[in-house]
C-alpha positions, -999 to 999 in steps of 0.1 A, spaced: 0 0 0 13 35 -9 11 61 18 -5 92 5 -25 120 22 -58 108 37 -77 133 14 -67 112 -16 -79 80 0 -113 97 7 -113 109 -29 -106 73 -41 -134 59 -20 -159 82 -38 -145 72 -72 -147 36 -63 -183 38 -52 -192 54 -86 -173 28 -105 -190 -1 -87 -224 15 -92 -221 28 -128 -190 15 -147 -184 -21 -135 -220 -34 -143 -216 -22 -179 -180 -32 -185 -186 -66 -201 -214 -53 -224 -193 -24 -235 -167 -48 -246 -191 -72 -263 -211 -45 -281 -179 -27 -292 -197 7 -291 -189 39 -274 -206 38 -239 -227 70 -241 -245 64 -209 -214 57 -189 -195 87 -203 -225 109 -196 -225 97 -160 -187 104 -158 -194 139 -172 -219 145 -144 -193 135 -119 -169 160 -134 -145 134 -148 -144 150 -182 -131 182 -167 -106 167 -142 -76 188 -156 -97 220 -159 -99 247 -132 -133 253 -116 -136 288 -131 -136 272 -165 -163 246 -156 -139 218 -146 -133 198 -115 -100 214 -107 -83 183 -95 -46 179 -92 -27 153 -112 -27 127 -85 -65 129 -82 -68 127 -119 -45 96 -119 -67 80 -92 -98 84 -113 -82 68 -144 -68 40 -122 -101 32 -105 -122 34 -137 -97 12 -156 -98 -13 -127 -133 -22 -139 -133 -10 -176 -103 -2 -197 -124 12 -225 -139 39 -202 -105 45 -187 -89 53 -220 -118 75 -231 -113 96 -200 -76 97 -203 -75 107 -239 -102 133 -234 -85 150 -205 -48 147 -211 -47 148 -249 -78 165 -261 -82 192 -233 -49 198 -217 -30 211 -247 -56 238 -253 -57 247 -217 -19 250 -215 -9 263 -249 -40 281 -261 -46 319 -262 -71 332 -237 -97 334 -264 -91 298 -274 -93 286 -238 -125 305 -231 -141 291 -263 -130 255 -264 -122 244 -228 -156 248 -210 -176 226 -234 -149 199 -231 -149 202 -193 -187 198 -191 -186 168 -215 -207 186 -241 -178 180 -265 -153 151 -265 -116 157 -269 -91 140 -292 -55 143 -302 -43 138 -338 -6 131 -339 0 96 -353 1 91 -391 6 60 -413 43 70 -416 47 90 -384 42 69 -353 72 65 -330 89 88 -355 66 117 -347 90 141 -366 80 123 -398 46 141 -398 34 145 -434 1 163 -429 6 198 -441 -9 232 -433 -2 260 -458 -10 296 -449 -32 312 -475 -43 347 -465 -64 345 -433 -66 307 -432 -45 275 -434 -52 248 -460 -47 214 -444 -41 182 -463 -32 147 -450 -44 121 -426 -40 107 -391 -45 72 -378 -53 54 -345 -71 85 -331 -89 78 -298 -124 93 -293 -127 102 -330 -163 101 -341 -189 116 -365 -217 107 -341 -209 133 -315 -195 168 -311 -157 163 -310 -128 187 -309 -93 177 -320 -58 190 -315 -38 180 -346 -3 185 -358 7 195 -393 39 207 -411 39 244 -417 75 247 -428 91 215 -442 125 231 -444 126 234 -406 123 198 -396 106 193 -362 107 231 -358 84 233 -387 55 213 -371 26 233 -357 -6 225 -338 -42 234 -346 -76 231 -331 -103 217 -354 -139 207 -348 -157 177 -363 -179 187 -391 -154 212 -406 -157 212 -444 -131 188 -460 -124 170 -427 -139 136 -421 -136 107 -398 -129 78 -421 -122 42 -412 -132 30 -377 -107 4 -365 -118 -31 -353 -95 -36 -323 -84 -65 -302 -92 -48 -269 -106 -15 -255 -135 -21 -278 -158 5 -263 -132 32 -272 -136 45 -307 -104 46 -327 -104 60 -363 -86 75 -392 -89 113 -398 -87 126 -433 -81 163 -444 -88 174 -480 -82 211 -486 -95 219 -451 -97 257 -446 -90 265 -410 -89 301 -397 -55 314 -385 -71 318 -351 -71 280 -348 -33 278 -347 -24 266 -312 4 287 -299 29 298 -325 40 283 -358 67 257 -352 56 251 -315 38 219 -324 66 194 -318 75 209 -285 39 210 -274 31 174 -281 63 162 -265 52 180 -233 17 167 -237 29 131 -241 49 134 -209 17 140 -190 -2 115 -211 22 88 -201 11 92 -165 -25 86 -177 -16 54 -195 5 43 -165 -26 49 -144 -48 29 -168 -23 0 -168 -21 1 -130 -59 -1 -128 -61 -31 -150 -33 -48 -131 -50 -41 -98 -83 -55 -113 -66 -86 -123 -50 -90 -89 -84 -85 -72 -99 -113 -92 -69 -136 -87 -71 -131 -49 -108 -139 -48 -102 -170 -69 -73 -182 -48 -95 -180 -17 -126 -196 -31 -115 -222 -57 -111 -255 -40 -89 -283 -54 -76 -314 -37 -98 -305 -7 -83 -270 -1 -85 -235 -15 -58 -232 -42 -44 -202 -23 -29 -227 2 -7 -239 -26 28 -224 -28 27 -222 -66 -3 -199 -63 10 -180 -33 42 -171 -53 21 -158 -82 0 -136 -58 31 -123 -41 48 -114 -73 17 -97 -86 10 -77 -55 47 -66 -52 48 -54 -88 14 -36 -85 26 -17 -55 59 -8 -72 40 4 -103 17 25 -82 46 42 -64 61 51 -98 29 64 -113 20 84 -82 55 98 -80 54 111 -116 20 127 -108 33 143 -77 64 157 -95 41 172 -121 19 188 -94 51 202 -78 62 218 -110 93 197 -112 107 179 -142 90 145 -147 97 134 -182 120 105 -171 97 95 -143 65 95 -164 82 74 -191 95 50 -165 61 48 -148 43 41 -181 69 15 -191 69 -4 -159 32 -2 -151 22 -14 -186 46 -44 -184 34 -51 -149 -2 -50 -161 6 -75 -189 23 -98 -163 -6 -96 -138 -33 -103 -164 -13 -133 -177 -8 -147 -142 -44 -141 -132 -56 -161 -161 -32 -188 -151 -46 -189 -116 -81 -192 -130 -70 -220 -153 -94 -228 -182 -120 -205 -168 -97 -175 -172 -97 -182 -209 -135 -179 -211 -155 -147 -218 -177 -155 -188 -149 -140 -167 -133 -105 -171 -97 -116 -172 -95 -123 -209 -109 -88 -215 -83 -74 -191 -56 -93 -211 -68 -79 -244 -73 -44 -230 -39 -40 -214 -19 -49 -245 -25 -13 -258 -7 2 -228 26 -11 -241 20 6 -274 -1 38 -270 16 71 -259 49 56 -271 58 20 -272 79 4 -244 109 6 -267 103 44 -271 100 48 -233 134 31 -229 149 55 -254 134 85 -236 147 73 -203 182 66 -215 185 99 -234 173 119 -204 199 101 -182 228 101 -206 223 135 -222 236 143 -257 265 120 -267 287 126 -297 
């Protein structure tokens, strides 16, 4: 157990009550139906969970990063799909506007996002620019009082034609400047020339919509530029640092959920006349899972606390995301093993956890990218 201020444990208790009442009963159906859980997301909005990173004066909940982390963790403990919807909306769709936007942009775009009237999404990844984000090929050409945008994005979470959605996207405004020629823009769904194309059929997180975005001569007012031209790469690198805390929290929640089920199974499943938890082979699995979950929680919470303190946290967020995601994979694997054949069946949630957590080692930068980030931050620039 990680020792944190009692106010956070009280906060967690309230979140957990909400999850047990609203999220957990719908989790299996969300996965089976493979559709965006409108009812659950609406309930989350009413709780203020779609405005976690937004100050109260802008209509948000005004939570700190650790409280936000706890919400994503506890929601993901029951439903990874809902967890990633909240994480992407808050840390990727809302946070960049809140932190890099002009006052007019913040006032116009942030309150509807905070209230859940509009979903938020982040358009960075492209078919040829994933881990190599500097390889962005979508272009934005200034033409008088507007930019003309052409290109595409892929694997975009929360992308939809069925609801009001706002996107922060990146595009090249000066190809001669390399990463310094990438800029960020705010674009709303329904803008002429912009469409949500293919919806992906995913292995896990099936209640979270993931789609391709296409831009064909989209005319976007100059006022939709986020920050200054050339700031895009720097903006999304900072955004991803914070987003990695979110994915770490999501992975942590799934890992804890798997451990919860494994503990219950070890206590109640009887073989050879005794609960299987009396067997050393099972005890060792439980011990390893619990130890790694606690270690992952310490790392994720530490990154959140560093961010709240205004201290550098890039290395810590990458390490937390890397470790928590790999712990989550380990815990879901071991929990299925403890359940035996039943763990492989859709009657139990563990196979869903196993599918859902696989994305945590890929999204917001793969495990390989996290290792590069950590090593470069520690080693500095070498000739």
